C-alpha positions as CSV (number, residue, x, y, z in Angstrom):
1,M,0.0,0.0,0.0
2,T,1.4,3.4,-1.0
3,G,0.8,6.3,1.3
4,W,-2.9,7.1,1.9
5,S,-4.1,6.7,-1.6
6,P,-6.5,3.8,-0.8
7,I,-8.5,6.0,1.5
8,W,-9.1,8.5,-1.4
9,I,-10.0,5.6,-3.7
10,A,-12.6,4.5,-1.1
11,L,-14.0,8.0,-0.9
12,A,-14.4,8.2,-4.7
13,V,-16.1,4.8,-4.7
14,V,-18.5,5.8,-2.0
15,L,-19.5,9.0,-3.6
16,V,-20.0,7.3,-7.0
17,M,-22.1,4.6,-5.3
18,M,-24.2,7.2,-3.4
19,T,-24.7,9.3,-6.6
20,L,-26.1,6.2,-8.4
21,V,-28.4,5.5,-5.4
22,W,-29.5,9.1,-5.5
23,L,-30.4,8.7,-9.2
24,A,-32.4,5.6,-8.4
25,S,-34.2,7.5,-5.6
26,L,-35.3,10.2,-8.1
27,L,-36.8,7.5,-10.3
28,K,-38.6,5.9,-7.4
29,R,-39.3,9.2,-5.7
30,D,-38.2,7.6,-2.4
31,A,-35.0,8.8,-0.6
32,S,-35.4,6.0,1.9
33,I,-33.4,3.6,-0.3
34,V,-30.3,5.3,1.0
35,D,-30.7,3.5,4.3
36,V,-30.5,0.2,2.5
37,F,-27.1,1.0,1.2
38,W,-25.6,2.2,4.6
39,G,-24.5,-1.3,5.7
40,L,-23.5,-2.4,2.2
41,G,-21.4,0.7,1.8
42,F,-19.1,-0.5,4.6
43,V,-18.8,-3.9,2.9
44,V,-17.8,-2.2,-0.3
45,V,-15.2,0.1,1.4
46,G,-13.8,-2.8,3.4
47,G,-13.3,-4.7,0.1
48,V,-11.6,-1.7,-1.5
49,Y,-9.1,-1.5,1.4
50,L,-8.4,-5.2,1.2
51,L,-7.8,-5.1,-2.5
52,A,-5.5,-2.2,-2.1
53,A,-3.4,-3.8,0.6
54,D,0.1,-4.9,-0.2
55,E,-0.2,-7.9,2.1
56,R,-3.1,-9.9,3.3
57,S,-3.3,-10.6,7.0
58,P,-5.5,-13.0,9.2
59,R,-6.8,-9.9,11.0
60,G,-7.7,-8.1,7.7
61,L,-9.5,-11.2,6.4
62,L,-11.3,-11.6,9.7
63,V,-12.4,-8.0,9.9
64,L,-13.6,-8.0,6.3
65,G,-15.7,-11.1,7.1
66,L,-17.2,-9.5,10.2
67,V,-18.1,-6.2,8.5
68,S,-19.6,-8.1,5.6
69,L,-21.7,-10.1,8.0
70,W,-22.8,-7.0,9.9
71,G,-23.4,-4.9,6.8
72,A,-25.2,-7.5,4.7
73,R,-27.5,-8.3,7.6
74,L,-28.3,-4.7,8.3
75,S,-29.1,-3.9,4.7
76,L,-31.3,-7.0,4.3
77,H,-33.1,-6.1,7.5
78,I,-33.8,-2.5,6.4
79,L,-34.8,-3.7,2.9
80,G,-37.4,-6.1,4.4
81,R,-38.6,-3.6,6.9
82,N,-39.2,-0.8,4.3
83,W,-40.5,-3.0,1.4
84,G,-43.8,-1.7,0.1
85,K,-44.1,1.0,2.8
86,G,-43.2,4.1,0.7
87,E,-40.8,6.8,1.8
88,D,-39.8,7.1,5.4
89,Y,-41.4,9.9,7.3
90,R,-38.1,11.7,7.9
91,Y,-37.5,12.1,4.2
92,R,-41.1,12.9,3.5
93,E,-40.9,15.8,6.0
94,M,-37.6,17.0,4.3
95,R,-39.3,16.8,0.9
96,E,-42.2,18.9,2.1
97,R,-40.0,21.5,3.6
98,S,-37.7,21.7,0.6
99,A,-40.5,21.6,-2.0
100,G,-39.1,21.5,-5.5
101,A,-35.5,21.9,-4.3
102,F,-35.5,18.5,-2.6
103,P,-34.1,16.4,-5.4
104,V,-30.9,18.4,-5.6
105,R,-30.7,19.2,-1.9
106,S,-31.0,15.5,-1.0
107,L,-27.9,14.7,-3.0
108,F,-25.8,16.9,-0.7
109,T,-27.7,16.6,2.7
110,V,-28.8,12.9,2.5
111,F,-26.8,10.8,0.0
112,W,-23.3,12.5,-0.1
113,L,-23.5,13.3,3.6
114,Q,-24.2,9.7,4.5
115,G,-21.4,8.7,2.1
116,L,-18.9,11.0,3.9
117,L,-20.0,9.7,7.3
118,L,-19.7,6.1,6.1
119,W,-16.2,6.8,4.7
120,A,-15.0,8.5,7.9
121,I,-16.4,5.8,10.2
122,S,-14.7,3.1,8.1
123,A,-11.3,4.3,9.4
124,P,-10.6,1.1,11.5
125,L,-11.2,-1.0,8.3
126,F,-8.6,1.1,6.6
127,Q,-6.1,0.8,9.4
128,V,-6.4,-3.0,9.7
129,Q,-5.6,-3.5,6.0
130,R,-2.9,-0.8,6.0
131,R,-1.0,-2.4,8.9
132,P,-0.9,-6.2,8.6
133,Q,1.4,-6.4,11.7
134,P,1.5,-8.1,14.1
135,A,0.7,-11.2,12.0
136,S,-0.6,-13.1,15.0
137,L,-3.9,-12.2,16.8
138,G,-3.5,-10.8,20.3
139,W,-5.7,-10.0,23.2
140,L,-7.1,-6.9,21.6
141,D,-8.3,-9.0,18.7
142,V,-9.9,-11.4,21.1
143,L,-11.6,-8.5,22.8
144,G,-12.7,-7.2,19.4
145,L,-14.2,-10.6,18.5
146,A,-16.0,-10.8,21.8
147,L,-17.4,-7.3,21.5
148,F,-18.6,-8.0,17.9
149,A,-20.4,-11.1,19.2
150,V,-22.2,-9.1,21.9
151,G,-23.0,-6.2,19.6
152,F,-24.3,-8.5,16.8
153,V,-26.5,-10.4,19.2
154,F,-28.0,-7.2,20.6
155,E,-28.5,-5.6,17.1
156,A,-29.7,-8.6,15.1
157,G,-31.5,-10.2,18.1
158,G,-33.3,-6.9,19.0
159,D,-34.4,-6.4,15.4
160,W,-35.7,-10.0,15.1
161,Q,-37.6,-9.8,18.4
162,L,-39.2,-6.5,17.4
163,R,-40.2,-7.8,14.0
164,R,-41.9,-10.9,15.6
165,F,-43.7,-8.6,18.2
166,R,-45.1,-6.3,15.5
167,R,-46.3,-9.2,13.3
168,D,-48.7,-10.3,16.1
169,P,-52.0,-8.4,15.7
170,A,-52.6,-8.7,19.4
171,H,-49.7,-6.4,20.0
172,A,-51.1,-3.5,18.0
173,G,-50.5,-0.2,19.8
174,Q,-48.4,-1.9,22.5
175,V,-44.9,-1.1,23.6
176,M,-42.2,-3.8,23.1
177,D,-40.7,-4.4,26.5
178,R,-39.7,-8.1,26.3
179,G,-36.5,-10.0,25.5
180,L,-33.6,-7.7,25.0
181,W,-36.0,-4.7,25.0
182,R,-36.6,-5.4,28.7
183,Y,-33.1,-4.2,29.5
184,T,-32.6,-1.3,27.0
185,R,-35.1,0.7,25.0
186,H,-32.8,0.5,21.9
187,P,-30.9,-2.9,21.9
188,N,-30.3,-2.6,18.1
189,Y,-28.6,0.9,18.5
190,F,-26.6,-0.3,21.5
191,G,-25.5,-3.4,19.5
192,D,-24.6,-1.2,16.5
193,A,-22.3,1.0,18.7
194,V,-20.6,-2.0,20.3
195,V,-19.9,-3.5,16.9
196,W,-18.0,-0.4,15.9
197,W,-16.1,-0.4,19.2
198,S,-15.1,-4.0,18.2
199,F,-13.6,-2.8,14.9
200,F,-11.7,-0.2,16.8
201,C,-10.1,-2.9,18.9
202,F,-8.9,-4.7,15.8
203,A,-7.4,-1.4,14.5
204,A,-5.8,-0.6,17.9
205,A,-4.1,-4.0,17.8
206,T,-2.0,-2.7,14.8
207,P,0.9,-0.2,15.1
208,G,-0.4,3.3,15.5
209,G,-4.0,2.3,15.3
210,A,-5.2,4.3,18.2
211,W,-6.0,7.3,15.9
212,T,-9.1,5.5,14.7
213,I,-10.9,5.9,18.0
214,F,-12.9,8.8,16.5
215,S,-14.8,6.2,14.5
216,P,-16.7,4.4,17.2
217,I,-17.1,7.7,19.1
218,L,-18.7,9.3,16.0
219,M,-20.9,6.2,15.4
220,T,-22.1,6.2,19.0
221,L,-22.9,9.9,18.9
222,L,-24.8,9.5,15.7
223,L,-26.8,6.7,17.2
224,L,-27.5,8.6,20.4
225,R,-28.0,12.2,19.3
226,V,-28.7,12.4,15.6
227,S,-30.4,9.6,13.6
228,G,-31.0,7.1,16.4
229,V,-32.2,7.3,20.0
230,T,-33.1,11.0,20.2
231,L,-35.1,11.1,17.0
232,L,-37.0,7.9,17.6
233,E,-37.7,8.7,21.3
234,K,-39.4,11.9,20.3
235,R,-41.7,10.2,17.9
236,L,-42.5,7.3,20.2
237,Q,-43.4,9.7,23.0
238,Q,-45.9,11.3,20.7
239,T,-47.4,8.1,19.2
240,K,-47.5,5.6,22.1
241,P,-49.0,6.8,25.4
242,A,-47.5,3.8,27.3
243,Y,-44.0,4.6,26.2
244,R,-43.5,7.1,29.0
245,E,-43.8,4.5,31.6
246,Y,-41.6,2.1,29.7
247,A,-39.0,4.8,29.4
248,R,-39.2,5.4,33.2
249,R,-38.5,1.7,33.9
250,T,-35.9,1.0,31.2
251,N,-32.5,2.4,30.3
252,A,-32.4,4.2,27.0
253,F,-29.1,2.8,25.7
254,L,-26.9,0.8,28.1
255,P,-28.6,-2.5,29.1
256,W,-29.5,-2.8,32.7
257,F,-32.2,-4.4,34.9
258,P,-35.5,-2.5,34.7
259,A,-36.8,-0.5,37.6
260,E,-39.8,-1.9,39.5
261,R,-43.1,-1.6,37.7
262,S,-45.3,1.2,38.9
263,P,-48.9,0.3,39.9
264,K,-50.0,2.7,37.1
265,D,-48.0,0.8,34.4
266,P,-50.2,-1.0,31.9
267,A,-49.9,-4.8,31.9
268,P,-47.3,-6.2,29.4
């Protein structure tokens, strides 16, 4: 690998990919499709870094396999969740506020912005392929693998539990407070953050890899303050009356045992 050129190649690939997705969104009149390509984008970037590496390493192959598993699952989940439901309310509201300027504005504020964030967050993937030493896996790699397992279980398991809950007509209008959702109001977002802390561990195991710590910090902040917990909490407080009591009992992000149920709480 020569210098930092692969990181700029990855940026170009991401921007081209997001531009093509934007063109498809104009044809479908649905900006929501950008969410489907979020996870796949990391798979593509990880592949670019591996192909650009001068030397393959067990760590690099392992990380590419893990990010591919994570990214493919996330994209398939979002595709299945959004199929046939039209444009997500967030993008509909943006479209209404922007009126006729939305098609061009969405290229910059939705598609390219997500592409830039994706590229920045992928820094641990770059570092792992850029520095194949040490060749053997160490304790940080073991920690990374353990964190990935925990994060993946919370993210994929939380999504699966919520999907089953919603499919039951008897649960219409109810708040999901079972399984992993008993211990955190957002097990999927928590799991997502933990997955990216795991990738940082793999990067930190390489010489000079500590600089990539901004990646999991950025992903965690996005999940907590921008597109994840804060945005969803506001909507749920408005649409589900029982959510306030659930929020009182249950941690928003970090899993912990729920508080005792109030006599006023509705039955689960």
